[in-house]
C-alpha positions in Angstrom: 0.0 0.0 0.1 1.3 3.5 -0.8 1.6 5.7 2.2 -0.7 8.7 2.3 2.4 11.0 2.9 3.5 9.9 -0.6 0.2 11.3 -2.1 0.5 14.6 0.1 4.0 15.2 -1.1 3.0 14.7 -4.8 0.1 17.0 -4.3 2.1 19.6 -2.5 4.8 19.6 -5.5 2.0 20.0 -8.0 0.5 22.9 -5.9 3.8 24.7 -5.7 4.4 24.4 -9.3 0.9 25.7 -10.6 -0.6 27.5 -7.7 -4.2 27.6 -7.8 -5.4 24.2 -9.1 -8.4 24.0 -11.7 -11.4 21.8 -10.8 -11.1 19.7 -14.0 -8.4 17.4 -15.0 -7.9 15.6 -18.3 -5.9 12.4 -18.9 -4.4 12.0 -22.5 -4.2 8.6 -23.6 -1.9 6.8 -26.4 -1.1 9.1 -29.3 -3.2 12.2 -27.8 -0.4 14.2 -26.5 -1.0 17.0 -29.1 -3.8 18.2 -26.9 -1.5 19.4 -24.5 0.2 21.4 -27.1 -3.0 23.5 -27.8 -3.1 24.9 -24.2 -2.6 28.5 -23.8 -0.5 29.9 -21.0 0.6 26.5 -20.1 3.0 25.6 -17.2 4.3 22.0 -16.8 6.1 19.4 -14.8 7.6 16.3 -15.6 6.4 13.2 -13.8 9.8 12.6 -12.5 9.9 15.9 -10.7 6.6 15.1 -8.9 7.8 13.2 -5.5 6.6 9.5 -5.7 4.8 9.7 -9.1 5.2 6.6 -11.2 6.8 7.2 -14.4 5.6 5.8 -17.8 7.9 3.6 -20.0 5.7 3.8 -23.0 7.1 5.9 -25.9 3.7 7.0 -26.8 3.1 8.6 -23.4 5.0 11.9 -22.9 5.1 11.7 -18.7 4.3 15.4 -18.1 1.4 17.2 -16.4 0.2 20.6 -17.8 -1.8 23.3 -16.3 -3.2 25.9 -18.9 -6.3 27.1 -20.7 -8.2 25.4 -23.6 -10.7 27.7 -25.0 -10.6 29.8 -22.0 -11.2 27.2 -19.5 -8.2 26.2 -17.1 -7.6 22.5 -16.8 -4.9 20.0 -15.6 -3.7 17.7 -18.5 -1.7 14.6 -17.9 0.3 14.0 -20.9 0.4 10.1 -20.6 -0.2 7.6 -17.9 1.3 4.6 -16.5 -0.1 1.1 -17.0 -0.7 -2.3 -15.6 1.5 -4.0 -18.3 4.5 -1.8 -17.2 4.8 -3.7 -14.0 2.9 -1.2 -11.8 0.1 -2.3 -9.7 -3.4 -1.0 -10.1 -2.6 1.4 -7.1 0.5 2.9 -8.9 -1.6 3.4 -11.9 -4.2 5.3 -10.2 -1.8 7.2 -8.1 -2.7 10.5 -9.8 -6.3 10.2 -8.9 -5.8 10.2 -5.1 -3.3 13.1 -5.4 -6.0 15.0 -7.4 -8.3 14.4 -4.7 -5.9 16.1 -2.2 -5.8 18.9 -4.7 -9.5 19.4 -4.8 -10.4 18.2 -8.3 -13.8 17.5 -9.0 -14.1 16.4 -12.5 -11.7 14.0 -14.3 -12.1 13.3 -18.2 -10.2 10.1 -19.1 -9.2 9.4 -22.7 -7.8 6.4 -24.2 -7.1 4.3 -27.4 -9.2 1.3 -27.8 -9.9 -1.5 -30.1 -13.4 -2.0 -31.4 -15.2 -5.2 -30.5 -18.6 -3.8 -31.8 -18.7 -4.4 -35.6 -20.9 -1.1 -36.0 -17.9 0.8 -35.0 -15.0 2.2 -37.3 -11.5 3.3 -37.0 -11.6 6.9 -35.9 -14.7 6.8 -34.0 -15.2 8.3 -30.6 -16.8 6.3 -28.0 -18.3 7.6 -24.7 -17.7 5.0 -22.2 -21.0 4.1 -20.3 -19.6 1.4 -18.2 -16.8 -0.9 -17.9 -15.8 -4.7 -17.6 -12.9 -5.8 -15.4 -12.4 -9.7 -14.7 -9.0 -9.5 -13.2 -8.8 -9.7 -9.5 -6.4 -6.6 -9.0 -7.9 -3.4 -7.6 -6.4 -0.1 -6.6 -8.0 -0.2 -3.6 -7.1 -3.7 -2.3 -5.1 -3.9 1.2 -5.2 -1.7 4.2 -8.0 0.9 4.0 -7.4 4.5 4.6 -10.5 6.3 5.3 -9.1 9.7 4.1 -9.7 8.5 0.6 -13.4 7.3 1.1 -15.4 4.1 2.0 -13.8 0.9 1.6 -17.1 -0.5 0.2 -18.3 2.1 -2.5 -20.9 1.9 -5.2 -20.0 1.5 -8.9 -23.5 2.0 -10.4 -22.9 5.2 -11.9 -19.1 5.5 -12.0 -19.3 7.2 -15.4 -21.1 10.3 -14.5 -24.5 10.5 -16.1 -24.7 14.3 -16.3 -21.3 14.5 -17.9 -22.5 11.8 -20.5 -25.4 14.0 -21.2 -23.0 17.0 -21.6 -20.8 15.2 -23.8 -23.7 13.9 -26.0 -25.0 17.4 -26.5 -21.5 18.7 -27.3 -21.1 16.0 -29.9 -24.5 16.8 -31.6 -23.5 20.6 -31.7 -20.6 19.6 -33.6 -22.2 17.0 -35.6 -19.7 14.4 -34.1 -20.9 10.7 -34.4 -20.3 9.9 -30.8 -20.8 6.3 -30.0 -21.7 5.0 -26.6 -20.4 1.6 -25.3 -18.8 -0.5 -22.6 -15.1 -0.7 -22.3 -13.3 -4.1 -21.3 -10.1 -3.9 -19.5 -7.3 -6.3 -20.7 -3.9 -6.4 -19.0 -1.6 -6.3 -22.0 1.0 -5.7 -23.1 0.1 -8.0 -25.9 -3.1 -7.4 -28.0 -6.1 -9.8 -27.2 -6.7 -12.9 -29.2 -9.7 -13.3 -31.5 -11.2 -15.8 -29.1 -10.8 -13.3 -26.3 -12.5 -10.5 -28.4 -15.3 -12.9 -29.1 -15.6 -13.5 -25.5 -15.5 -9.9 -24.8 -18.2 -9.3 -27.2 -20.6 -12.0 -25.6 -20.0 -10.2 -22.2 -21.3 -7.0 -23.6 -18.1 -5.1 -24.6 -18.0 -2.7 -27.3 -14.2 -1.9 -26.9 -11.3 -3.1 -25.3 -8.0 -1.6 -23.9 -5.3 -1.7 -21.2 -6.0 1.5 -19.2 -8.5 3.6 -17.6 -10.4 1.2 -15.4 -7.9 1.4 -12.5 -8.2 5.1 -12.5 -12.0 5.1 -12.7 -12.2 2.8 -9.7 -9.9 4.9 -7.6 -12.1 8.1 -8.8 -15.2 6.4 -7.4 -13.7 5.9 -4.1 -12.6 9.5 -3.7 -15.8 11.0 -5.2 -14.5 12.5 -8.4 -16.8 12.6 -11.3 -15.7 10.8 -14.4 -16.1 11.2 -17.9 -14.4 8.5 -20.4 -13.8 8.9 -24.0 -12.0 6.4 -26.3 -10.7 6.9 -29.6 -11.4 3.7 -31.6 -7.7 3.2 -33.1 -8.1 -0.4 -34.6 -10.6 -3.1 -34.9 -9.9 -5.8 -32.4 -8.2 -9.1 -33.2 -10.2 -11.2 -35.7 -12.2 -8.3 -36.9 -10.0 -7.2 -40.0 -7.0 -8.7 -41.8 -4.8 -6.0 -40.5 -1.9 -7.0 -37.6 -2.3 -4.8 -34.6 0.8 -2.4 -33.8 1.3 0.3 -31.3 2.7 2.5 -34.1 -0.7 2.5 -35.9 -2.7 2.9 -32.8 -0.8 6.1 -32.2 -1.2 7.3 -35.8 -5.1 6.7 -35.7 -5.4 8.6 -32.6 -3.6 11.7 -34.1 -6.0 11.6 -37.0 -9.0 11.6 -34.6 -7.6 14.3 -32.3 -9.2 17.4 -34.0 -12.8 16.4 -33.3 -11.7 15.0 -29.8 -10.2 18.4 -29.0 -13.4 20.2 -30.2 -15.7 18.0 -28.1 -13.4 18.3 -25.0 -13.3 22.2 -25.3 -17.0 22.3 -25.3 -17.7 19.8 -22.6 -15.4 21.6 -20.3 -17.4 24.8 -20.7 -20.4 23.2 -19.3 -18.9 21.4 -16.3 
């Protein structure tokens, strides 16, 4: 278990770097770093300079925290995240969420790159996450309970905030963006799923699969941060096309969908 003091030290370092902390944070997934470049008046800090903060080893994740303005609204933006497949625990991958709770952040927009399981989806689509599936036994809240981060047993019924989903849907309609809605299923990785695993995911009700997001969302549910989840569909999952899967192509497809994602997020944050 990570000591409370480690979270406090990280939060203090971020507060010292940025001063007043905005109430909304965004996590930028694989290949989505360019959104951070669109912030005006931005300050930043490397994850390596935040005490106790896990450092990503994925080349498509920059590993830097920004504070700046997106279309006039100040936000925090995490450019990159750590993953379970890098050898981190769920608690470590969700470290930043508890840090945000100590900084007073109320809203968290989590983005990721995902593979489509739903045959009605296409590469380049955006998917609003309505729920998730996690079959592995790992959890970011396992072990000794610290009541300063909320209840040990907490509800997961509406972990993806309904009001934020409605705001996202309205923003998508405004910009004529075809925003899909679906269930995201977590796989540990780093290998991509097999065709049989993809068929199983579809039977269980998943619309997309990926290797992130879920640990952070669970932690956010415990500390009471509202979550909006958005996936860029960067590939069709294994067995759904003849194309082999690669992380380079995932990053490329994420870049292609970035403009509409930025339009969508900029409008969403004006209403929350």
